[in-house]
C-alpha positions as CSV (number, residue, x, y, z in Angstrom):
1,X,81.6,92.6,75.6
2,X,81.5,90.0,78.5
3,X,83.5,86.9,77.8
4,X,81.8,83.5,78.4
5,X,82.4,81.9,81.8
6,X,84.5,78.7,81.1
7,X,85.5,77.7,84.7
8,X,84.0,74.9,86.7
9,X,81.1,76.6,88.5
10,X,81.2,74.5,91.6
11,X,85.0,75.1,92.0
12,X,84.6,78.8,91.4
13,X,81.9,79.1,94.1
14,X,83.7,76.9,96.7
15,X,87.3,78.1,96.2
16,X,86.8,81.8,95.2
17,X,83.4,83.2,95.8
18,X,82.6,81.8,99.2
19,X,86.1,82.5,100.8
20,X,86.0,86.0,99.4
21,X,82.5,86.6,100.8
22,X,83.5,85.2,104.2
23,X,86.6,87.5,104.3
24,X,84.5,90.5,103.4
25,X,81.9,89.6,106.1
26,X,84.7,89.3,108.7
27,X,86.0,92.8,107.9
28,X,82.5,94.2,108.1
29,X,81.8,92.5,111.4
30,X,84.9,94.1,112.9
31,X,88.0,93.3,114.8
32,X,86.3,91.1,117.5
33,X,85.2,88.5,114.9
34,X,88.6,88.6,113.2
35,X,90.4,88.1,116.5
36,X,88.2,85.1,117.4
37,X,89.0,83.4,114.0
38,X,92.7,84.4,113.4
39,X,94.0,85.9,116.7
40,X,94.5,89.4,118.1
41,X,97.7,90.2,116.2
42,X,96.1,89.6,112.8
43,X,93.0,91.5,113.9
44,X,95.2,94.5,114.8
45,X,97.0,94.4,111.5
46,X,93.8,94.2,109.5
47,X,92.2,97.2,111.2
48,X,95.3,99.2,111.8
49,X,95.7,101.2,108.5
50,X,92.2,101.0,107.1
51,X,90.8,104.3,106.0
52,X,94.1,106.2,106.6
53,X,94.5,106.8,102.9
54,X,90.8,107.4,102.3
55,X,90.7,110.6,104.3
56,X,92.1,114.1,103.7
57,X,95.8,114.3,104.4
58,X,97.3,117.0,106.5
59,X,100.0,119.3,105.2
60,X,101.9,120.9,108.0
61,X,105.3,122.0,109.3
62,X,106.8,120.7,112.5
63,X,109.6,122.0,114.8
64,X,112.3,124.5,114.3
65,X,114.0,124.6,112.0
66,X,110.8,123.3,110.4
67,X,110.2,120.0,108.6
68,X,107.2,120.1,106.2
69,X,105.4,117.1,104.9
70,X,101.9,115.6,104.2
71,X,100.6,112.8,106.4
72,X,97.4,110.9,106.8
73,X,97.2,112.0,110.5
74,X,98.5,115.0,112.4
75,X,101.8,114.4,114.1
76,X,101.6,115.0,117.9
77,X,104.3,116.8,119.9
78,X,106.3,114.3,122.0
79,X,108.1,114.9,125.3
80,X,111.8,115.1,124.4
81,X,114.4,114.8,127.1
82,X,117.9,115.8,126.3
83,X,120.4,113.2,127.7
84,X,122.7,114.7,130.4
85,X,125.8,113.8,128.4
86,X,124.4,115.7,125.3
87,X,123.3,118.9,127.0
88,X,126.6,120.6,126.3
89,X,126.0,120.2,122.5
90,X,122.2,120.2,122.2
91,X,120.3,123.4,122.8
92,X,116.8,122.2,122.0
93,X,115.1,119.0,120.7
94,X,111.6,119.0,119.2
95,X,109.9,115.7,118.2
96,X,106.5,115.2,116.6
97,X,105.0,111.7,115.8
98,X,102.1,109.5,114.8
99,X,102.5,105.8,115.8
100,X,100.3,102.8,115.1
101,X,102.2,100.1,117.1
102,X,100.0,97.3,115.9
103,X,101.0,97.9,112.3
104,X,104.6,98.9,113.1
105,X,103.7,102.2,111.5
106,X,105.6,105.3,112.5
107,X,105.9,108.8,111.2
108,X,108.2,111.1,113.2
109,X,110.1,114.3,112.8
110,X,112.9,115.7,115.0
111,X,114.4,119.1,114.8
112,X,117.6,119.7,116.8
113,X,119.4,122.9,117.4
114,X,123.0,122.9,118.8
115,X,124.7,125.1,121.2
116,X,127.3,126.0,118.6
117,X,127.5,126.5,114.9
118,X,128.8,123.0,114.2
119,X,127.7,120.8,111.3
120,X,125.5,117.9,112.2
121,X,127.0,114.4,112.3
122,X,124.4,112.4,110.4
123,X,126.2,109.1,110.9
124,X,126.3,109.5,114.7
125,X,122.6,110.4,115.0
126,X,121.6,107.5,112.7
127,X,123.6,105.1,114.8
128,X,121.8,106.4,117.9
129,X,118.4,105.6,116.2
130,X,119.6,102.1,115.2
131,X,120.7,101.4,118.7
132,X,117.3,102.5,119.9
133,X,115.7,99.9,117.6
134,X,118.0,97.3,119.3
135,X,117.0,98.4,122.8
136,X,113.4,97.8,121.8
137,X,114.2,94.3,120.7
138,X,114.9,94.6,117.0
139,X,117.1,91.9,115.4
140,X,119.0,91.4,112.1
141,X,119.0,95.1,111.3
142,X,120.2,95.8,107.7
143,X,121.3,99.3,106.9
144,X,121.9,101.0,103.5
145,X,122.3,104.7,102.6
146,X,122.1,107.0,99.6
147,X,121.5,110.7,98.8
148,X,118.0,112.1,99.1
149,X,116.7,115.2,97.4
150,X,113.5,117.1,98.4
151,X,111.2,118.5,95.7
152,X,112.9,121.9,96.0
153,X,116.4,120.5,95.6
154,X,117.6,120.3,99.2
155,X,120.0,117.4,99.6
156,X,120.2,115.1,102.6
157,X,121.0,111.5,103.6
158,X,118.6,108.6,103.3
159,X,119.3,105.7,105.6
160,X,117.0,102.7,105.0
161,X,116.7,99.0,105.4
162,X,114.8,96.3,107.3
163,X,114.9,94.4,110.5
164,X,113.0,91.9,112.7
165,X,110.9,94.2,115.0
166,X,109.3,93.0,118.2
167,X,105.5,92.9,118.2
168,X,104.1,95.1,121.1
169,X,103.3,93.1,124.2
170,X,104.7,90.0,122.6
171,X,108.0,88.1,122.1
172,X,107.1,87.6,118.4
173,X,109.3,89.3,115.8
174,X,108.0,90.5,112.5
175,X,109.8,91.9,109.5
176,X,109.6,95.6,109.0
177,X,111.1,98.4,106.9
178,X,112.5,101.8,108.0
179,X,113.7,105.0,106.5
180,X,115.6,107.8,108.2
181,X,116.0,111.1,106.4
182,X,118.7,113.5,107.7
183,X,119.1,117.1,106.8
184,X,120.8,120.1,108.4
185,X,123.4,122.9,108.4
186,X,125.5,124.9,110.8
187,X,123.9,124.6,114.2
188,X,121.0,122.4,113.5
189,X,119.7,119.0,112.2
190,X,116.4,117.8,110.9
191,X,115.3,114.1,110.7
192,X,112.3,112.1,109.5
193,X,111.8,108.6,110.7
194,X,109.4,106.2,109.0
195,X,108.7,102.5,109.8
196,X,106.2,100.0,108.4
197,X,105.5,96.3,107.9
198,X,107.4,94.6,105.2
199,X,105.3,93.3,102.2
200,X,102.4,95.6,103.2
201,X,101.7,97.2,99.8
202,X,99.1,99.6,101.4
203,X,101.5,100.9,103.9
204,X,104.2,101.2,101.2
205,X,101.9,103.4,99.2
206,X,101.4,105.7,102.1
207,X,105.2,105.9,102.7
208,X,105.9,106.6,99.1
209,X,103.4,109.4,99.1
210,X,104.9,111.0,102.3
211,X,108.4,110.9,100.7
212,X,107.2,113.0,97.8
213,X,106.1,115.8,100.1
214,X,109.1,116.1,102.5
215,X,110.5,119.6,102.6
216,X,112.9,121.4,105.0
217,X,114.2,124.9,105.7
218,X,117.9,125.0,105.6
219,X,118.4,128.1,107.7
220,X,118.1,127.9,111.5
């Protein structure tokens, strides 16, 4: 059963149908047309995450001790340099990441092994990451924390919040969200970093799905 159309036909065409058709045409024509009409930043945001969730996701383990999770793209090994002042405590640092700077979208894992069998200091490592946000121009950083449990029952720390992040190659600040998951045991630490644009429901769905797949090994 199709209900009768009771709206003003001229208003429906001019205010709904035509704008929707124009928006669809812009997306089909590509980022150049969008950039001409709305500017390069909007163009980058529109094209940045399209098709990510429409492809087969990758299930993999990264680093040692390993961090396992499913992501829309394979994480790439990053060059990790241990600071001189930390070499006495850190034996090895392994980082893997996927980054889409235009969409403020980041998935990163870091596995750290220490030179001794000490327990990891989650608070200290989280503070280091927050300071790194600040060095890159982030402002008004809000931080909260709570316990996080993986699907197999491994418990860790979830640090999360939002901030005003700097747009790449611009002085503009945009609101974004972040999550830092911290796990570990004697002699090692594992962390997952996620960032994405605030109020982006599509990115939020991707983040939520990633969180349901996170798993760690608790023996180094």
